[in-house]
C-alpha positions as CSV (number, residue, x, y, z in Angstrom):
1,M,-0.1,0.0,-0.2
2,M,2.8,2.3,0.8
3,N,4.4,2.0,-2.8
4,G,1.4,2.7,-4.3
5,L,0.6,5.6,-2.5
6,K,3.9,6.7,-2.9
7,I,3.8,6.3,-7.0
8,L,0.3,8.2,-6.8
9,N,2.0,11.3,-5.1
10,M,4.7,11.5,-7.5
11,K,2.5,12.0,-10.1
12,K,3.5,14.8,-12.4
13,F,1.2,14.7,-15.5
14,K,-2.1,13.4,-15.5
15,L,-2.5,10.9,-18.2
16,N,-5.5,10.1,-20.8
17,V,-6.3,7.7,-23.3
18,S,-8.1,8.1,-26.7
19,I,-10.5,6.0,-27.5
20,T,-12.8,5.2,-30.7
21,D,-16.2,4.2,-29.9
22,F,-16.5,1.7,-32.7
23,A,-13.8,-0.4,-30.6
24,P,-14.9,-2.9,-29.6
25,L,-17.2,-2.6,-33.0
26,F,-20.5,-4.4,-31.1
27,G,-19.8,-3.4,-27.5
28,N,-21.2,-0.2,-25.7
29,L,-19.2,2.9,-24.0
30,E,-19.5,1.7,-20.4
31,Y,-17.7,-1.2,-21.3
32,L,-14.7,1.0,-22.5
33,F,-15.0,3.4,-19.2
34,K,-14.9,0.3,-16.9
35,G,-12.0,-1.1,-18.2
36,L,-9.9,2.0,-18.7
37,K,-10.7,3.1,-15.1
38,E,-8.8,0.3,-14.3
39,T,-5.8,0.7,-16.1
40,G,-5.0,3.9,-14.0
41,V,-5.6,6.7,-16.9
42,D,-7.0,9.8,-15.3
43,G,-9.2,10.6,-18.5
44,L,-10.2,10.3,-21.9
45,E,-10.1,11.7,-25.5
46,I,-13.1,10.6,-27.4
47,V,-13.2,9.7,-31.3
48,L,-16.2,11.1,-31.9
49,G,-18.9,8.5,-33.7
50,I,-22.0,7.1,-33.7
51,K,-22.2,6.0,-30.2
52,S,-21.0,8.9,-29.0
53,R,-21.6,12.2,-31.0
54,W,-25.5,12.4,-30.0
55,S,-25.0,11.0,-26.5
56,E,-24.4,13.8,-24.0
57,N,-26.3,12.6,-21.0
58,Y,-25.1,9.2,-21.2
59,L,-21.1,10.5,-21.5
60,L,-21.7,12.7,-18.6
61,N,-23.2,10.0,-16.6
62,L,-20.2,7.5,-17.6
63,S,-17.5,10.0,-16.7
64,K,-19.1,10.8,-13.3
65,K,-19.8,6.9,-12.7
66,Y,-16.2,6.0,-13.3
67,N,-14.5,9.2,-12.5
68,L,-13.0,9.6,-15.8
69,E,-12.7,13.3,-17.0
70,I,-13.7,13.5,-20.8
71,N,-10.5,16.1,-21.3
72,T,-10.8,16.2,-25.5
73,F,-12.6,15.0,-28.2
74,H,-11.3,14.1,-31.5
75,Q,-13.1,15.1,-34.7
76,S,-15.4,12.1,-36.4
77,M,-14.3,10.5,-39.2
78,W,-17.1,12.5,-41.3
79,S,-15.7,15.7,-40.4
80,G,-11.7,14.9,-40.7
81,G,-12.7,13.3,-43.9
82,G,-14.3,16.4,-45.0
83,L,-17.7,14.6,-46.0
84,Y,-19.5,16.8,-43.7
85,L,-18.0,19.7,-41.3
86,D,-20.0,19.0,-38.0
87,E,-20.9,22.0,-36.1
88,G,-22.5,20.0,-33.6
89,M,-19.6,18.6,-32.3
90,F,-18.3,22.0,-30.8
91,R,-22.0,21.9,-29.1
92,L,-21.4,18.7,-27.3
93,A,-18.3,20.0,-26.6
94,K,-19.6,22.6,-24.6
95,K,-22.0,20.9,-22.8
96,I,-19.7,18.1,-21.6
97,N,-17.2,20.9,-20.9
98,V,-14.2,19.5,-22.8
99,K,-11.0,21.2,-22.9
100,G,-10.3,21.0,-26.5
101,I,-10.9,19.1,-29.9
102,T,-8.2,17.3,-32.0
103,I,-8.4,18.3,-35.6
104,H,-6.8,16.6,-39.0
105,P,-5.8,18.4,-42.2
106,L,-8.1,17.7,-44.9
107,V,-7.6,14.2,-46.2
108,F,-5.1,14.2,-49.3
109,R,-5.0,18.0,-49.5
110,S,-2.2,20.2,-49.3
111,L,-2.4,22.7,-46.3
112,N,-2.1,25.5,-48.4
113,S,-5.0,24.2,-51.1
114,N,-8.1,26.4,-51.4
115,A,-10.1,23.5,-49.6
116,T,-8.1,23.6,-46.6
117,E,-8.1,27.1,-46.1
118,K,-12.2,27.2,-46.3
119,Y,-11.9,24.2,-44.0
120,F,-10.0,26.1,-41.4
121,K,-11.5,29.3,-41.4
122,K,-14.6,27.6,-40.6
123,L,-13.1,25.6,-37.9
124,S,-11.4,29.1,-36.4
125,L,-14.7,30.7,-36.7
126,W,-16.5,27.8,-34.3
127,Q,-13.5,27.8,-32.0
128,K,-14.4,31.5,-31.3
129,K,-18.2,31.1,-31.1
130,Y,-18.4,28.1,-29.0
131,G,-14.6,28.7,-26.6
132,I,-13.5,25.4,-27.6
133,K,-9.8,25.5,-28.3
134,L,-8.8,23.3,-31.5
135,F,-5.8,21.3,-31.6
136,L,-3.8,20.5,-35.1
137,E,-2.3,17.4,-35.1
138,N,0.6,16.5,-37.3
139,M,0.0,13.7,-40.0
140,P,2.0,10.2,-41.2
141,S,3.6,10.2,-44.2
142,R,1.9,6.9,-44.9
143,F,-1.1,4.7,-43.9
144,G,-0.1,2.1,-41.6
145,G,-1.8,-0.8,-39.5
146,A,-5.0,-1.9,-40.8
147,F,-4.9,0.8,-43.2
148,E,-1.8,-0.1,-44.6
149,F,-3.8,-1.4,-48.0
150,L,-4.5,2.1,-48.8
151,N,-1.0,3.1,-49.9
152,N,-1.6,1.7,-52.9
153,F,-4.5,4.3,-53.6
154,Y,-3.6,7.3,-51.8
155,T,-0.7,9.3,-50.8
156,F,-0.5,11.9,-48.2
157,T,0.8,15.7,-49.0
158,K,4.2,16.2,-47.4
159,D,3.4,19.3,-45.6
160,V,0.6,17.9,-43.5
161,G,3.3,16.1,-41.8
162,D,5.8,18.9,-41.3
163,L,6.2,20.4,-38.1
164,G,7.1,23.9,-39.3
165,E,4.3,23.9,-41.6
166,I,1.7,22.7,-39.3
167,Y,3.3,25.4,-36.5
168,K,2.7,28.4,-39.2
169,K,-1.1,27.3,-39.8
170,A,-1.9,26.9,-36.2
171,Q,-0.5,30.5,-35.8
172,E,-2.2,31.6,-38.6
173,Y,-5.8,30.4,-37.4
174,G,-5.2,30.7,-33.6
175,F,-5.0,26.9,-33.2
176,L,-2.8,24.8,-30.8
177,I,-1.0,21.5,-31.8
178,T,-1.5,18.1,-31.2
179,F,1.8,16.2,-31.8
180,D,1.7,12.8,-32.5
181,S,5.1,11.0,-31.5
182,T,4.1,8.0,-33.8
183,H,3.5,10.5,-36.8
184,F,6.6,12.4,-36.3
185,D,8.6,9.0,-37.0
186,N,11.3,10.2,-34.4
187,Y,12.5,7.8,-31.4
188,K,14.0,11.0,-29.8
189,P,11.9,14.0,-30.5
190,H,12.8,16.1,-27.7
191,E,16.4,16.2,-29.3
192,N,14.9,17.4,-32.5
193,K,15.1,21.4,-33.6
194,E,11.6,21.2,-35.4
195,F,10.2,19.8,-32.1
196,K,11.6,22.2,-29.8
197,E,10.6,25.1,-32.1
198,I,7.2,24.1,-32.1
199,F,6.9,23.0,-28.4
200,S,5.5,26.4,-27.0
201,K,2.2,25.9,-29.5
202,I,1.7,21.9,-28.4
203,G,-1.4,21.6,-26.2
204,N,-1.9,17.9,-26.7
205,I,0.5,15.0,-27.1
206,H,-0.7,11.9,-28.9
207,L,1.8,9.7,-27.1
208,S,2.9,6.2,-28.1
209,S,5.8,3.9,-29.0
210,F,6.8,2.6,-32.5
211,E,9.6,0.7,-34.4
212,G,9.7,0.8,-37.9
213,K,6.4,0.4,-39.6
214,I,5.0,-1.0,-36.5
215,E,2.9,2.1,-35.1
216,H,0.9,3.0,-32.1
217,L,2.7,1.0,-29.6
218,P,2.4,1.0,-25.8
219,L,5.4,2.6,-24.1
220,N,7.0,-0.6,-22.9
221,K,7.4,-1.9,-26.5
222,G,9.2,-0.5,-29.6
223,K,12.2,2.2,-29.3
224,F,10.6,5.2,-28.2
225,D,12.5,7.1,-25.5
226,S,9.8,7.6,-23.1
227,K,12.5,8.4,-20.3
228,G,14.1,11.4,-22.0
229,F,10.9,12.8,-23.6
230,F,9.3,12.8,-20.0
231,N,12.3,14.5,-18.8
232,Y,12.2,16.9,-21.1
233,L,8.6,17.6,-20.8
234,D,9.2,18.0,-17.0
235,K,12.1,20.2,-17.2
236,N,10.4,22.7,-19.9
237,N,7.1,22.9,-17.6
238,Y,4.7,21.3,-20.2
239,K,1.0,22.2,-18.9
240,G,-0.9,20.4,-21.6
241,I,-2.6,17.3,-22.2
242,I,-0.9,13.5,-22.5
243,T,-3.0,11.4,-24.5
244,F,-2.0,7.8,-25.1
245,E,-3.0,6.6,-28.6
246,I,-2.2,3.0,-28.4
247,Y,-4.3,1.0,-30.9
248,Y,-3.1,-2.2,-29.9
249,P,-3.6,-4.9,-31.7
250,S,-6.5,-3.1,-34.0
251,V,-8.3,-0.1,-34.1
252,I,-11.1,-2.3,-35.3
253,S,-11.7,-5.4,-32.9
254,L,-14.7,-7.3,-31.2
255,G,-12.9,-6.6,-27.6
256,Y,-10.4,-3.9,-26.3
257,D,-7.2,-4.8,-24.7
258,F,-6.6,-2.9,-21.9
259,K,-3.4,-4.3,-20.7
260,P,-1.1,-2.3,-22.9
261,I,-2.7,0.9,-21.7
262,K,-2.1,-0.6,-18.1
263,E,1.5,-0.9,-18.7
264,S,2.0,2.3,-20.8
265,V,0.4,4.2,-17.3
266,E,3.0,2.0,-15.4
267,V,6.0,3.1,-17.3
268,V,5.4,6.7,-16.8
269,R,4.5,6.2,-13.0
270,K,7.9,4.3,-12.6
271,L,10.1,7.2,-14.3
272,G,8.6,9.4,-11.6
273,Y,5.6,11.2,-13.6
């Protein structure tokens, strides 16, 4: 018991986890809340989908029941894919009192395209209207995991993964940045000049490890330098959100493996954070 109390008192960072409401495909959100509470995370980022988008009271009740704060949303696939830019997610975010919404650049479009400009302008207007902060995420250079086959048909534009370009757009439209460690493809981002230059603009970190093409691993696997990274965050007084984005073994599944989340929490707490 004393060791447990010691680890709890050493907490310097609250740890959140990103969940999609279609994993497990045929399960309900309470299954996820209950299982994640036992992993030791402090809060959640919910990728909005059919099960969550119109479920204000349900989400609030689950958050209270399991004492898991819903800190952020991640825009829905239909919004990020440019199919339907959903203002309702801002209304839902305001009602639930989330801290912000992670957004992606438009799929397969340059950051400087006319379509992307219109998209960012609209999101920026809604950010001001509802007082909900937006976090623009750096993207990967290719699809990974279950979606790797899409690389045969589509390619990402280079600028959506360029931290300098992401920073420029965040500055232009008043966004913060969601820094995704796996998308950046660097085992020691804290030693990278580009990362240091955008650090002050980071409001959310999608944290996971990786090795080669194997992405979004728990922190006890892969080659990501968790110790060096957290030491950097601590030394530089990071006050933003830290969100595990660990899809392991698959985003789309009939069940959800909570063990990698718990193991990742333990890695951070054993580091003294």
